C-alpha positions as CSV (number, residue, x, y, z in Angstrom):
1,X,-0.4,0.3,0.1
2,X,1.1,3.6,-0.5
3,X,1.6,5.2,2.7
4,X,1.6,9.2,2.9
5,X,3.5,11.3,5.8
6,X,1.4,12.6,8.2
7,X,-1.1,15.0,7.1
8,X,-4.6,14.8,7.5
9,X,-7.9,15.3,5.0
10,X,-9.7,18.4,5.5
11,X,-13.1,17.1,8.1
12,X,-16.4,17.7,6.2
13,X,-18.6,17.0,8.6
14,X,-19.6,18.4,12.6
15,X,-19.6,16.0,14.8
16,X,-22.2,14.7,17.4
17,X,-21.4,12.5,20.5
18,X,-23.1,10.4,23.0
19,X,-21.2,8.5,25.9
20,X,-22.3,5.7,27.8
21,X,-24.9,4.3,25.2
22,X,-26.1,1.0,26.8
23,X,-25.7,-2.3,24.5
24,X,-27.4,-5.0,25.9
25,X,-25.6,-8.6,25.5
26,X,-27.5,-12.0,25.2
27,X,-27.5,-12.6,28.7
28,X,-28.4,-9.1,29.6
29,X,-25.3,-7.5,30.5
30,X,-25.1,-4.6,29.3
31,X,-21.8,-2.6,27.6
32,X,-20.9,1.0,27.5
33,X,-20.5,2.4,24.1
34,X,-19.7,6.0,23.1
35,X,-20.4,6.9,19.7
36,X,-19.4,9.9,17.7
37,X,-21.1,10.4,14.5
38,X,-21.7,13.5,11.8
39,X,-24.1,15.7,13.1
40,X,-27.9,15.9,11.3
41,X,-30.0,13.0,9.9
42,X,-28.3,10.4,7.9
43,X,-27.2,6.8,7.8
44,X,-23.2,6.4,7.8
45,X,-20.7,3.5,7.5
46,X,-19.6,2.3,11.1
47,X,-16.4,1.9,12.4
48,X,-16.4,0.1,16.0
49,X,-13.5,-0.2,18.8
50,X,-13.9,-2.6,21.1
51,X,-11.5,-1.8,24.4
52,X,-10.1,-2.9,27.5
53,X,-8.4,-0.1,28.4
54,X,-11.0,2.4,28.7
55,X,-13.5,4.1,25.4
56,X,-13.1,8.0,26.7
57,X,-9.7,8.5,26.8
58,X,-7.5,10.8,24.6
59,X,-6.4,8.9,21.7
60,X,-10.1,7.4,21.3
61,X,-11.6,10.8,21.6
62,X,-9.1,12.0,18.8
63,X,-10.2,9.5,16.7
64,X,-13.7,9.0,17.1
65,X,-14.0,13.1,16.3
66,X,-11.8,12.9,13.1
67,X,-13.6,10.0,11.8
68,X,-17.3,11.4,12.4
69,X,-15.6,14.5,10.6
70,X,-14.7,12.1,7.7
71,X,-18.2,10.6,7.6
72,X,-17.9,7.6,9.2
73,X,-20.3,7.1,12.9
74,X,-17.9,5.6,15.7
75,X,-18.8,3.3,18.2
76,X,-16.3,2.6,20.9
77,X,-17.3,-0.2,23.8
78,X,-15.4,-0.9,26.8
79,X,-15.7,-4.6,26.7
80,X,-17.4,-6.9,29.6
81,X,-16.3,-6.2,33.2
82,X,-14.3,-3.0,32.5
83,X,-15.1,0.6,33.2
84,X,-18.4,1.6,32.3
85,X,-19.5,-1.7,31.3
86,X,-21.3,-4.7,33.5
87,X,-20.1,-7.9,34.0
88,X,-17.2,-9.9,34.7
89,X,-13.9,-9.2,33.4
90,X,-11.5,-12.0,32.5
91,X,-9.5,-11.6,29.1
92,X,-10.2,-13.3,26.0
93,X,-13.2,-15.2,27.4
94,X,-16.6,-13.3,26.0
95,X,-15.3,-11.4,22.9
96,X,-16.8,-13.5,20.6
97,X,-20.4,-13.4,21.4
98,X,-20.0,-10.1,22.8
99,X,-18.5,-8.5,19.6
100,X,-21.1,-10.3,17.8
101,X,-24.1,-9.1,19.9
102,X,-22.8,-5.6,19.4
103,X,-22.5,-5.5,15.8
104,X,-26.3,-6.9,15.4
105,X,-27.3,-3.9,17.6
106,X,-25.5,-1.4,15.5
107,X,-27.9,-2.3,12.8
108,X,-30.4,-1.2,14.5
109,X,-29.2,2.2,15.2
110,X,-30.8,4.8,12.9
111,X,-27.4,6.4,12.5
112,X,-25.8,2.7,10.4
113,X,-26.3,2.0,7.1
114,X,-25.4,-1.5,8.6
115,X,-21.5,-1.6,6.9
116,X,-19.4,-2.1,9.9
117,X,-15.8,-2.6,10.1
118,X,-13.1,-2.9,12.7
119,X,-10.2,-1.5,14.0
120,X,-7.9,-1.5,17.1
121,X,-4.1,-2.8,18.3
122,X,-3.6,-5.7,20.5
123,X,-6.5,-6.3,22.5
124,X,-7.9,-4.5,20.8
125,X,-7.1,-6.4,18.0
126,X,-7.7,-9.9,18.9
127,X,-11.6,-8.9,19.7
128,X,-11.7,-8.2,16.1
129,X,-10.7,-12.0,15.6
130,X,-12.9,-13.5,18.1
131,X,-15.8,-12.3,16.7
132,X,-14.5,-12.7,12.8
133,X,-14.7,-16.4,13.0
134,X,-18.5,-16.0,14.0
135,X,-19.3,-14.6,10.7
136,X,-21.1,-11.6,11.5
137,X,-22.9,-10.7,8.0
138,X,-22.8,-6.8,8.6
139,X,-18.3,-7.0,9.4
140,X,-17.0,-6.0,6.6
141,X,-13.6,-4.7,6.7
142,X,-10.8,-4.9,9.6
143,X,-7.4,-3.0,10.6
144,X,-5.3,-5.5,13.1
145,X,-2.6,-3.4,14.4
146,X,0.3,-5.6,16.3
147,X,-1.9,-8.6,16.7
148,X,-1.1,-11.7,18.7
149,X,-2.5,-14.8,16.6
150,X,-2.3,-17.2,19.6
151,X,-1.8,-16.6,23.5
152,X,0.6,-19.5,24.1
153,X,2.5,-19.0,21.2
154,X,3.6,-15.1,21.0
155,X,1.5,-13.3,23.6
156,X,1.8,-14.6,26.9
157,X,4.0,-17.1,26.2
158,X,6.3,-17.2,23.4
159,X,6.2,-20.6,22.0
160,X,5.9,-22.1,25.6
161,X,8.8,-19.7,27.1
162,X,6.5,-17.3,29.4
163,X,6.6,-13.8,29.1
164,X,7.6,-11.8,32.0
165,X,8.2,-7.7,32.2
166,X,5.4,-6.9,29.8
167,X,3.1,-9.5,31.0
168,X,3.4,-8.9,34.9
169,X,2.7,-4.9,33.6
170,X,-0.2,-5.9,32.0
171,X,-2.6,-8.2,34.5
172,X,-1.6,-5.4,37.3
173,X,-3.1,-2.5,35.1
174,X,-5.8,-4.2,33.9
175,X,-6.7,-5.8,37.5
176,X,-10.1,-4.3,37.9
177,X,-12.9,-2.5,36.2
178,X,-10.4,0.5,35.6
179,X,-6.7,0.1,34.9
180,X,-4.5,0.4,37.8
181,X,-1.5,2.6,38.2
182,X,1.9,0.7,37.8
183,X,3.7,3.5,39.6
184,X,2.7,1.9,43.3
185,X,5.7,-0.7,42.4
186,X,9.3,-1.1,42.2
187,X,8.9,-3.3,39.1
188,X,12.6,-4.5,39.5
189,X,11.7,-5.9,42.3
190,X,8.2,-7.5,41.3
191,X,10.9,-9.0,38.5
192,X,12.7,-11.4,40.8
193,X,10.1,-12.6,43.1
194,X,9.6,-16.4,43.2
195,X,8.0,-18.7,43.1
196,X,6.3,-17.5,39.5
197,X,2.6,-18.3,40.2
198,X,2.4,-16.2,42.9
199,X,3.7,-12.4,41.5
200,X,0.1,-11.3,41.6
201,X,0.5,-11.3,46.2
202,X,3.5,-9.3,45.1
203,X,1.7,-6.5,43.6
204,X,-0.8,-7.0,46.3
205,X,-3.4,-8.6,44.3
206,X,-4.8,-11.9,43.6
207,X,-5.3,-12.5,39.7
208,X,-7.7,-15.5,38.7
209,X,-6.5,-15.1,35.0
210,X,-2.9,-15.1,35.7
211,X,-2.9,-18.3,38.3
212,X,-5.2,-20.0,35.6
213,X,-2.2,-19.2,33.0
214,X,0.1,-20.7,35.3
215,X,-1.8,-23.8,35.7
216,X,-2.0,-24.4,31.7
217,X,2.0,-24.7,30.5
218,X,1.4,-26.3,27.9
219,X,-0.6,-26.0,24.2
220,X,-3.7,-27.4,25.8
221,X,-7.6,-27.1,25.4
222,X,-7.5,-23.8,27.3
223,X,-5.1,-21.9,25.0
224,X,-6.8,-23.4,21.9
225,X,-10.0,-22.0,22.6
226,X,-8.9,-18.7,22.6
227,X,-6.9,-19.5,18.9
228,X,-7.8,-19.0,15.2
229,X,-5.1,-20.5,13.7
230,X,-7.0,-23.6,12.3
231,X,-10.1,-21.1,12.0
232,X,-8.7,-18.9,9.2
233,X,-11.7,-20.5,6.7
234,X,-14.3,-18.9,8.6
235,X,-13.2,-15.9,7.9
236,X,-14.4,-13.6,5.4
237,X,-12.9,-10.2,5.4
238,X,-10.6,-8.1,4.0
239,X,-7.9,-7.4,6.5
240,X,-5.5,-4.4,6.7
241,X,-2.6,-6.2,9.1
242,X,-0.1,-3.6,10.8
243,X,2.8,-4.2,13.2
244,X,6.6,-3.3,13.7
245,X,9.8,-5.0,13.6
246,X,10.3,-4.6,17.3
247,X,6.3,-5.4,17.8
248,X,6.6,-8.5,20.5
249,X,3.6,-9.7,18.9
250,X,5.1,-9.1,15.2
251,X,5.3,-13.2,14.6
252,X,1.3,-13.2,15.1
253,X,0.4,-10.4,12.4
254,X,2.9,-12.6,10.1
255,X,0.5,-15.6,10.5
256,X,-2.8,-14.2,10.2
257,X,-1.5,-12.5,6.9
258,X,-0.4,-15.8,5.7
259,X,-3.0,-17.2,7.3
260,X,-5.6,-15.5,5.8
261,X,-3.6,-15.3,2.1
262,X,-3.7,-19.1,1.5
263,X,-6.9,-19.8,3.8
264,X,-9.4,-17.6,3.7
265,X,-12.7,-18.0,3.9
266,X,-13.3,-16.7,-0.1
267,X,-10.8,-16.3,-3.2
268,X,-11.9,-12.3,-2.3
269,X,-10.7,-12.7,1.2
270,X,-7.5,-14.0,0.3
271,X,-6.9,-11.6,-2.4
272,X,-8.0,-8.4,0.0
273,X,-5.2,-8.7,2.5
274,X,-2.5,-6.0,3.0
275,X,0.5,-6.1,5.4
276,X,2.5,-2.9,6.3
277,X,5.4,-3.3,8.8
278,X,7.5,0.0,10.5
279,X,10.3,0.1,12.3
280,X,8.4,0.1,15.2
281,X,7.5,-1.3,18.7
282,X,4.2,-2.5,20.2
283,X,3.6,1.3,20.6
284,X,3.6,1.6,16.3
285,X,4.1,4.7,15.0
286,X,5.3,7.0,18.1
287,X,9.0,8.4,17.2
288,X,11.5,7.6,14.4
289,X,13.6,7.2,16.8
290,X,14.7,4.3,19.2
291,X,16.8,4.0,21.7
292,X,20.1,5.5,19.2
293,X,18.9,4.7,16.2
294,X,17.2,7.1,14.1
295,X,15.4,5.5,11.5
296,X,14.6,9.1,9.4
297,X,11.7,11.2,8.2
298,X,10.1,8.1,6.6
299,X,9.9,5.8,9.5
300,X,6.4,7.6,10.6
301,X,3.7,7.6,8.3
302,X,-0.4,9.1,8.6
303,X,-1.9,6.1,10.3
304,X,-5.1,7.4,10.8
305,X,-4.9,8.4,6.9
306,X,-4.0,5.0,5.9
307,X,-7.1,3.8,7.8
308,X,-9.5,6.1,6.3
309,X,-8.3,4.5,2.8
310,X,-8.9,0.9,3.7
311,X,-12.2,2.2,5.1
312,X,-13.3,4.2,2.6
313,X,-12.8,1.9,-0.1
314,X,-14.2,-1.1,1.6
315,X,-17.6,0.8,3.8
316,X,-18.2,3.6,1.4
317,X,-16.8,2.0,-2.1
318,X,-14.6,4.5,-3.2
319,X,-12.5,3.7,-6.1
320,X,-9.5,5.5,-4.3
321,X,-6.8,2.7,-5.9
322,X,-6.0,0.9,-2.5
323,X,-6.7,-2.8,-3.5
324,X,-4.4,-1.3,-7.1
325,X,-1.6,-1.2,-4.8
326,X,1.2,-4.0,-3.8
327,X,-0.2,-5.7,-0.7
328,X,3.0,-5.4,1.0
329,X,4.6,-2.7,2.6
330,X,7.4,-3.2,4.2
331,X,10.0,-0.9,6.4
332,X,13.6,-1.7,5.1
333,X,15.9,-0.9,8.1
334,X,19.3,0.3,7.3
335,X,18.4,1.5,4.2
336,X,15.8,3.5,6.1
337,X,12.9,3.3,3.4
338,X,9.5,1.9,2.7
339,X,9.7,-0.8,-0.2
340,X,6.4,-2.5,-1.6
341,X,6.6,-6.2,-2.6
342,X,3.8,-8.5,-4.0
343,X,4.4,-11.3,-1.4
344,X,5.3,-12.4,2.1
345,X,7.5,-14.2,2.3
346,X,9.9,-12.3,-0.5
347,X,9.9,-15.1,-3.2
348,X,13.4,-14.1,-4.3
349,X,14.7,-14.1,-0.7
350,X,16.7,-17.1,-0.8
351,X,18.4,-18.9,2.1
352,X,21.6,-18.3,3.7
353,X,23.7,-20.4,5.9
354,X,26.3,-18.8,8.3
355,X,28.0,-21.4,10.7
356,X,29.4,-20.6,13.9
357,X,32.8,-21.1,14.0
358,X,35.3,-19.9,17.4
359,X,39.0,-20.6,18.7
360,X,37.0,-22.7,21.7
361,X,36.3,-19.2,23.6
362,X,33.4,-17.4,21.4
363,X,32.7,-15.8,25.4
364,X,31.8,-12.1,25.5
365,X,33.0,-9.1,22.7
366,X,36.5,-10.3,23.9
367,X,35.9,-13.6,22.4
368,X,37.3,-16.0,19.5
369,X,33.8,-16.1,18.0
370,X,33.2,-16.0,14.1
371,X,30.5,-16.2,11.6
372,X,31.3,-17.7,8.0
373,X,29.6,-19.3,4.8
374,X,32.0,-22.0,5.2
375,X,31.3,-25.1,7.4
376,X,34.0,-25.5,9.9
377,X,36.4,-28.1,9.4
378,X,37.2,-30.9,12.2
379,X,40.7,-29.2,12.8
380,X,38.7,-26.3,14.4
381,X,37.8,-25.7,17.8
382,X,34.8,-27.7,18.2
383,X,32.6,-25.7,21.0
384,X,32.2,-23.2,23.5
385,X,31.0,-23.2,27.0
386,X,29.1,-21.0,29.3
387,X,27.6,-21.3,32.7
388,X,24.2,-20.2,33.1
389,X,23.0,-18.7,36.6
390,X,19.2,-17.9,36.4
391,X,20.3,-15.6,39.9
392,X,22.6,-13.3,37.4
393,X,20.5,-14.2,34.2
394,X,21.2,-12.2,31.0
395,X,19.6,-8.7,31.1
396,X,17.1,-7.2,28.5
397,X,17.7,-4.0,27.1
398,X,16.2,-0.8,28.8
399,X,13.7,-0.6,26.4
400,X,13.1,-4.2,26.3
401,X,12.0,-4.8,22.8
402,X,13.6,-2.1,21.0
403,X,17.1,-1.6,19.5
404,X,19.2,-0.6,22.5
405,X,22.6,-1.0,22.0
406,X,23.7,-4.7,22.9
407,X,27.4,-4.4,23.9
408,X,26.5,-4.1,28.0
409,X,25.3,-7.9,27.8
410,X,27.8,-8.9,25.1
411,X,30.4,-8.0,27.8
412,X,29.2,-10.7,30.0
413,X,31.3,-14.2,30.0
414,X,28.2,-16.3,29.6
415,X,27.2,-14.6,25.9
416,X,28.5,-15.9,23.2
417,X,29.0,-13.6,19.9
418,X,30.3,-14.2,16.9
419,X,30.8,-12.0,13.8
420,X,31.5,-11.9,10.3
421,X,34.3,-10.2,8.6
422,X,33.4,-6.1,7.5
423,X,30.9,-6.2,4.9
424,X,32.5,-5.5,1.5
425,X,28.9,-4.8,0.3
426,X,25.2,-4.2,1.7
427,X,23.5,-7.4,2.1
428,X,19.8,-7.4,2.5
429,X,18.1,-9.4,5.4
430,X,14.6,-10.0,4.7
431,X,12.3,-12.6,6.3
432,X,12.1,-15.2,8.8
433,X,15.7,-15.5,10.7
434,X,16.4,-19.1,11.9
435,X,19.4,-20.4,14.3
436,X,19.9,-24.2,14.0
437,X,22.0,-25.0,17.4
438,X,23.4,-28.3,18.3
439,X,23.9,-27.7,22.4
440,X,23.9,-29.5,25.5
441,X,23.1,-28.7,29.0
442,X,23.9,-30.1,32.6
443,X,20.4,-29.6,33.5
444,X,17.3,-31.3,32.4
445,X,15.8,-27.9,31.2
446,X,17.5,-24.8,30.2
447,X,16.2,-22.0,27.8
448,X,18.8,-20.7,24.9
449,X,18.2,-17.0,23.2
450,X,19.6,-15.7,20.7
451,X,19.7,-12.4,18.9
452,X,20.8,-11.3,15.0
453,X,22.7,-7.8,15.3
454,X,23.8,-5.5,12.9
455,X,27.3,-3.9,14.4
456,X,28.4,-0.5,13.2
457,X,31.4,0.4,12.4
458,X,31.6,2.3,15.4
459,X,30.9,-0.4,17.4
460,X,27.5,0.3,18.1
461,X,24.9,-3.2,18.2
462,X,21.6,-2.9,16.9
463,X,19.7,-5.9,17.1
464,X,17.3,-6.4,14.2
465,X,15.8,-9.9,15.3
466,X,15.7,-12.3,18.2
467,X,14.3,-15.6,19.8
468,X,14.1,-17.4,22.6
469,X,13.3,-21.3,23.1
470,X,12.9,-23.4,26.4
471,X,13.9,-26.3,25.9
472,X,11.5,-28.8,27.0
473,X,9.5,-27.3,24.0
474,X,11.8,-28.1,21.3
475,X,9.7,-30.7,19.7
476,X,6.3,-30.2,20.9
477,X,4.1,-27.7,22.5
478,X,2.0,-29.9,23.5
479,X,4.0,-33.1,25.0
480,X,7.2,-31.2,26.8
481,X,10.4,-33.5,27.0
482,X,12.9,-33.1,29.4
483,X,16.7,-33.0,28.3
484,X,19.2,-36.0,29.2
485,X,21.9,-34.0,30.8
486,X,25.4,-33.5,28.8
487,X,23.7,-35.2,25.3
488,X,23.8,-33.1,22.2
489,X,20.6,-32.2,21.0
490,X,19.3,-30.0,17.8
491,X,17.3,-26.5,18.7
492,X,15.8,-24.1,16.2
493,X,15.4,-21.1,17.7
494,X,12.9,-18.8,15.8
495,X,14.1,-15.2,15.4
496,X,10.8,-14.2,14.0
497,X,10.7,-11.5,11.0
498,X,13.1,-8.7,9.8
499,X,14.2,-6.6,7.3
500,X,17.7,-4.9,7.8
501,X,20.1,-4.0,5.2
502,X,23.4,-4.5,6.6
503,X,25.6,-2.0,4.9
504,X,29.4,-1.7,4.0
505,X,31.8,-1.8,6.8
506,X,29.4,-3.3,9.3
507,X,29.2,-6.7,10.7
508,X,26.8,-9.4,10.9
509,X,26.7,-10.6,14.7
510,X,25.0,-13.7,16.4
511,X,24.6,-13.3,20.0
512,X,23.7,-16.5,21.9
513,X,22.6,-16.3,25.9
514,X,20.4,-18.5,28.0
515,X,18.1,-15.2,29.5
516,X,16.7,-12.2,28.2
517,X,15.4,-11.2,31.4
518,X,12.8,-9.3,32.6
519,X,11.6,-9.4,28.7
520,X,11.0,-13.2,29.4
521,X,10.7,-15.3,32.9
522,X,13.9,-17.4,34.2
523,X,14.6,-20.7,33.0
524,X,15.5,-22.0,36.7
525,X,17.1,-25.1,35.4
526,X,15.4,-27.7,37.3
527,X,12.7,-29.3,34.9
528,X,10.2,-28.3,37.3
529,X,7.2,-26.2,35.4
530,X,7.0,-22.3,35.6
531,X,6.2,-21.4,39.4
532,X,7.0,-24.2,41.2
533,X,11.2,-23.3,42.1
534,X,12.0,-21.5,45.2
535,X,15.4,-21.6,44.2
536,X,17.4,-22.2,40.6
537,X,20.6,-24.7,39.7
538,X,23.1,-23.1,37.8
539,X,23.2,-25.0,34.2
540,X,26.6,-25.7,31.8
541,X,26.0,-25.1,28.7
542,X,28.3,-25.9,25.9
543,X,27.7,-25.0,21.9
544,X,28.8,-26.9,19.4
545,X,30.1,-26.3,15.9
546,X,31.8,-29.1,14.1
547,X,31.4,-31.3,11.0
548,X,28.8,-33.5,12.7
549,X,27.2,-30.7,14.6
550,X,27.2,-27.5,12.2
551,X,25.2,-24.9,14.1
552,X,24.3,-22.2,12.0
553,X,22.0,-19.0,11.4
554,X,19.6,-19.1,8.3
555,X,19.3,-15.5,6.7
556,X,16.5,-14.7,4.2
557,X,18.9,-12.8,2.1
558,X,17.4,-10.9,-1.2
559,X,19.6,-10.3,-4.0
560,X,19.8,-7.2,-6.1
């Protein structure tokens, strides 16, 4: 899609606002809905937003007024049990039926023309998919931003690895009818709490859904009940997917886009998917600079204008060319420009392997690890080793999932560092990055974490992709299996997706450790489920790189 810098179309209508309209659900619970619509008589296409974060905040007020001025009725609703809505709050439990009943309610409003679009990010995006699988007849378009596709695979857990810092902040924030103030707590102290199951008590609460999340540590029916991975064929809706390379839910947006492109409920739905990825974290399109990296003037786009074009086409029938443009728009970091593509993944991207090598001591920035397109020989050092102590875990950067300089972590001896030589030409990596690792551990369970890093000539270590794997989930999320201590095992660590131009004189780096804390919970190395340990064990880790065990990273490289 064509993306514009920040600018706004002229408002053509005055706005009429109605607050706290009571929308009755099938079980009698009434949800609070605020409506912004053009003043005067008329029927208008409707944009619905459903949220647990208060439908009366500044961003929603701005959105409602602006789109009403553009000729839409905007309905913004507090979900069940939150803010001015009745009922009991439990995340992701009632959103499908409540969304369906709300869409039905909109059909009977005098100002509705019975053509509805939905928009929103994160939880406000998940609720769209929850209702879309129920096939409401008046849902004509969606805009799904920074959206997990599955709560166990790319949300509260990352393919079995327990999310920690953001997860704790979220459960505190939404524990109750109104938003809670996180400034009441020293979160750094909270992050170190054990056992994990009672971290809610450490913040003075008892959160039922947190206890349930801790009870369900495999991909069982509890999680599958809220997943729509297997239900894309039931969804017949055009969707604009928007996310960022530093979004912790980025994998969900990719899965949703590819799932709808290949399995959507009709040919029209499959052909009507669009994907936009910018250089953004979960709070998309807020700043052109993250950490010390300035992505340039093109990094920010007019997000309201982008949504307007999508809804103008699908809800108003305006022939604005939005469907004539290439379906994929991605921001290429390093080049710092947008690029339009016909497919995702990009078909001309070819997988290239970079193999791990060392002189036997790749530990830290001062180590002797390197990357090469040639596999190691039998004469080279066969492995690197380090100890992982859960009481002193490798730290996440200050910005957690942002491009903060990785060098402070890379100075540790429990971090392995492998670099290419300085590049003699630019290399464009665009797509899914995977680290294939042959390793052993003294523990029955442990974690392996990895970062793909763009090393600048001045040494700045800019992370562009990352991943983590809890060893017991290496083969199955349904039936985890312990390690045999000391036995060499193959691990595939998915570093998710990126688009980055590694420029001339830069280096490509792979960084390996056993923690990314507090972004993810510490693996205590005991082999027990999360939340049962009061004490940890130190694990001795060995990473192999030899002809029989060719540890390597697979990079999707786009040739000129």
